[in-house]
C-alpha positions as CSV (number, residue, x, y, z in Angstrom):
1,M,52.7,39.9,7.5
2,A,54.6,36.9,9.1
3,V,54.8,36.9,12.8
4,K,58.3,36.9,14.4
5,I,58.8,37.3,18.1
6,G,61.7,39.2,19.6
7,I,62.8,38.0,23.1
8,I,64.9,40.3,25.2
9,G,66.7,39.0,28.3
10,G,66.8,35.4,27.5
11,S,68.1,33.9,30.8
12,G,67.2,30.2,30.6
13,L,66.1,30.6,27.0
14,D,69.6,30.3,25.4
15,N,69.4,26.5,25.5
16,P,69.8,25.4,21.8
17,E,67.4,22.5,22.5
18,L,64.5,25.0,22.8
19,F,65.1,26.2,19.2
20,Q,64.4,24.6,15.9
21,N,67.1,25.3,13.4
22,P,69.1,27.7,15.6
23,Q,71.7,30.1,14.1
24,D,73.5,33.2,15.2
25,A,73.3,36.5,13.3
26,Q,75.8,39.2,14.0
27,V,74.1,42.4,13.0
28,S,74.6,46.2,13.4
29,N,72.7,49.3,12.4
30,S,73.0,53.1,12.5
31,W,73.0,53.1,16.3
32,G,75.8,50.6,16.6
33,R,76.0,46.9,17.5
34,P,73.3,45.3,19.7
35,S,74.3,43.8,23.1
36,S,74.7,40.3,21.6
37,P,74.4,38.4,18.4
38,L,70.8,37.5,17.7
39,K,69.9,33.8,18.1
40,L,67.4,33.0,15.3
41,G,65.3,30.0,15.1
42,K,61.8,28.7,15.7
43,I,59.9,27.9,18.9
44,A,56.7,25.9,18.5
45,G,57.0,26.6,14.8
46,V,57.1,30.4,15.3
47,D,60.1,32.5,14.1
48,V,61.9,34.0,17.1
49,A,65.0,36.2,17.6
50,L,66.6,36.1,21.0
51,L,68.8,39.0,22.2
52,G,70.8,39.0,25.5
53,R,70.2,42.5,27.0
54,H,73.5,42.6,28.9
55,G,75.4,40.4,26.5
56,R,75.6,36.7,26.6
57,E,78.1,36.8,29.6
58,H,76.3,39.6,31.3
59,T,79.2,42.1,30.8
60,I,77.2,45.2,29.9
61,P,75.9,47.4,32.8
62,P,72.4,48.7,32.5
63,T,73.2,52.3,31.6
64,Q,75.8,51.2,29.0
65,V,73.3,48.9,27.1
66,N,72.8,50.2,23.6
67,Y,69.0,50.1,23.8
68,R,68.5,51.8,20.5
69,A,70.7,49.4,18.6
70,N,68.9,46.5,20.4
71,I,65.4,47.6,19.4
72,Q,66.5,48.6,15.9
73,A,68.1,45.2,15.4
74,L,64.9,43.4,16.2
75,K,63.0,45.7,13.9
76,D,65.4,45.2,11.1
77,I,65.4,41.4,11.4
78,G,61.6,41.5,11.0
79,C,60.3,41.2,14.6
80,T,56.6,42.0,14.8
81,H,56.4,41.8,18.6
82,I,58.8,42.0,21.5
83,L,58.6,40.1,24.8
84,A,61.1,41.1,27.5
85,T,62.1,39.2,30.6
86,T,63.5,40.9,33.6
87,A,64.3,40.4,37.3
88,V,62.8,43.1,39.5
89,G,62.7,44.2,43.1
90,S,59.3,44.2,44.8
91,L,58.1,47.5,46.3
92,R,54.9,45.9,47.7
93,E,54.5,43.3,50.4
94,E,52.1,41.3,48.4
95,I,54.5,40.8,45.5
96,G,56.7,38.0,46.9
97,R,59.9,36.5,45.8
98,G,59.4,34.3,42.7
99,H,56.1,36.0,41.8
100,L,55.7,37.1,38.2
101,V,54.3,40.6,37.3
102,I,52.9,41.6,33.9
103,P,53.4,45.4,34.1
104,D,51.0,47.8,32.6
105,Q,52.8,51.1,33.4
106,F,56.3,52.5,33.9
107,I,57.9,55.4,35.6
108,D,61.2,56.4,33.9
109,F,63.7,57.5,36.6
110,T,66.8,57.3,34.4
111,K,69.0,60.3,33.7
112,Q,71.8,59.4,31.3
113,R,70.2,57.3,28.4
114,K,69.3,57.9,24.8
115,M,65.5,57.5,25.0
116,T,64.5,58.3,21.5
117,F,65.2,57.5,17.8
118,H,64.5,61.1,16.9
119,E,67.5,63.3,17.7
120,S,66.2,66.0,15.4
121,F,63.0,67.0,13.7
122,K,62.3,68.0,10.2
123,P,61.2,71.6,10.0
124,F,57.7,72.0,11.5
125,E,57.3,68.2,11.9
126,P,58.0,67.4,15.5
127,I,57.4,63.7,16.5
128,H,56.1,63.0,20.0
129,A,55.2,59.4,20.6
130,P,52.1,58.6,22.6
131,M,53.0,56.7,25.8
132,A,49.8,56.5,27.9
133,D,49.7,52.7,27.8
134,P,53.2,51.6,27.0
135,F,52.7,47.8,27.2
136,D,50.7,46.2,24.4
137,A,47.2,45.0,25.6
138,L,47.0,41.9,23.4
139,L,50.4,40.6,24.5
140,R,49.6,41.3,28.1
141,N,46.3,39.5,28.0
142,I,47.9,36.5,26.4
143,L,50.6,36.4,29.1
144,I,48.0,36.8,31.9
145,N,45.8,34.0,30.5
146,V,48.7,31.6,30.2
147,C,49.8,32.5,33.8
148,S,46.3,31.7,35.0
149,E,46.1,28.4,33.0
150,Q,49.5,27.3,34.4
151,Q,48.6,28.3,37.9
152,I,51.6,30.5,38.2
153,I,51.6,33.0,41.1
154,F,51.5,36.3,39.3
155,H,50.1,39.9,39.4
156,N,48.2,41.1,36.3
157,T,49.1,44.8,36.6
158,G,52.0,46.7,38.1
159,T,53.9,49.9,37.6
160,V,57.7,49.4,37.1
161,I,60.1,52.2,37.9
162,T,63.4,52.0,36.0
163,I,66.5,53.5,37.5
164,E,70.0,53.8,36.1
165,G,72.0,51.2,38.1
166,P,74.2,49.4,38.4
167,R,73.9,50.4,42.1
168,F,70.8,49.5,44.0
169,S,68.5,52.1,45.8
170,T,69.1,53.8,49.1
171,R,66.4,53.1,51.7
172,A,65.2,56.7,51.2
173,E,64.9,56.2,47.4
174,S,63.2,52.9,47.8
175,K,60.6,54.4,50.2
176,M,60.1,57.4,47.8
177,F,59.5,55.0,44.8
178,R,56.7,53.4,46.9
179,L,55.1,56.7,47.5
180,M,55.3,57.5,43.8
181,G,53.1,54.5,43.1
182,A,55.7,52.1,41.8
183,D,55.2,48.4,42.5
184,I,58.4,46.9,41.2
185,I,61.8,48.3,40.3
186,N,64.4,47.4,37.7
187,M,67.1,49.0,35.4
188,S,65.9,48.4,31.8
189,V,62.2,48.1,31.0
190,A,61.1,51.7,30.7
191,T,63.9,52.4,28.2
192,E,63.0,49.4,26.1
193,A,59.2,50.0,26.2
194,A,59.6,53.6,25.2
195,L,61.8,52.8,22.2
196,A,59.7,49.9,21.1
197,N,56.6,52.1,21.2
198,E,58.3,54.9,19.2
199,I,59.5,52.5,16.5
200,G,56.1,50.8,16.3
201,I,56.6,47.3,17.8
202,P,54.2,45.9,20.4
203,Y,56.1,45.3,23.6
204,A,55.3,43.5,26.8
205,A,57.4,42.4,29.8
206,I,57.5,39.4,32.1
207,A,58.9,40.6,35.4
208,M,60.1,38.2,38.1
209,S,60.3,39.5,41.6
210,T,63.6,38.4,43.2
211,D,63.9,40.7,46.3
212,Y,62.3,43.5,48.3
213,D,64.8,46.1,47.3
214,C,65.7,47.8,50.6
215,W,62.5,49.5,51.9
216,R,61.9,46.6,54.3
217,E,64.0,47.2,57.4
218,D,63.3,43.8,58.9
219,E,65.6,41.9,56.5
220,E,69.0,42.3,54.7
221,P,69.0,44.7,51.7
222,V,69.1,43.3,48.2
223,S,72.3,41.7,46.9
224,W,73.2,40.4,43.5
225,D,73.9,36.9,44.9
226,A,70.4,36.8,46.4
227,I,68.8,37.9,43.1
228,L,70.6,35.1,41.3
229,E,69.5,32.5,43.7
230,V,65.8,33.4,43.4
231,F,66.0,33.8,39.7
232,K,67.6,30.4,39.1
233,D,65.0,28.7,41.3
234,N,62.2,30.3,39.3
235,A,63.5,30.7,35.8
236,D,61.6,27.7,34.6
237,K,58.3,29.5,35.1
238,V,59.4,32.3,32.8
239,T,60.5,29.7,30.2
240,R,57.3,27.8,30.4
241,L,55.2,31.0,30.1
242,L,57.1,32.1,27.0
243,L,57.0,28.6,25.3
244,S,53.2,28.6,25.8
245,A,52.5,32.2,24.9
246,I,54.5,32.4,21.7
247,P,52.3,30.2,19.5
248,I,49.2,31.9,20.9
249,I,50.6,35.3,20.0
250,A,51.3,34.1,16.5
251,K,47.9,32.6,16.1
252,N,46.1,35.7,17.4
253,S,48.3,38.1,15.4
254,S,47.9,36.1,12.2
255,A,44.1,36.2,12.6
256,K,44.2,39.9,13.3
257,N,46.3,40.5,10.2
258,L,43.9,38.5,8.0
259,I,40.9,40.5,9.3
260,Q,42.7,43.8,8.5
261,S,43.7,42.6,5.0
262,I,40.1,41.6,4.3
263,R,38.8,45.0,5.5
264,K,41.2,46.7,3.1
């Protein structure tokens, strides 16, 4: 099976110069239209499909994102893996602004979203997706190795808690999330990871810490302007990481597919 990488988020990656043979594909599925047209092309010779989570002009609030349509669109276009990029707030002193985190666990604190593709079961055939380790181990290891090689400041594990948004946390909530064991906070990853697992696509996330949410009382609470400033200053790290990781993922996945076909 040919490898095709789906990229969700895409800030900094929508530069046409990064793509070989770029083209837009306007698609829809039984769940509706995805957040943006898919940008199709090749990066380092590997087929990719880029999807803007919040739309290309960032017009869709987190809770209103049609996550099912997004994941289904990547599945339908032939994506074999998904890499998501996301800005996050840090809930730990050691995770500083601009640091990258490769999360290994999530806590879902959303309340209003469609979190499954299975709205009903066939008689006596319930479907309950395993979710003990929601982020794909192979993808995570490749991202971790590339971060190390490029000497990027990063954290190789982390629990991300996903909240509804678009509002930020209260101080009480932020402190509670720390007590719950969360390391970073955002408004999207748990939903995507759960759906990708359910539909059978390996998923991993690259999280960039942009702020300290509001649990620290010795500085101003998080603001959107502050997030943008940090993200813009550090977006090139995420781009470099993806550009280096994508051909490695393709090579390793192709080798794995070959071994599996030989064993059959």
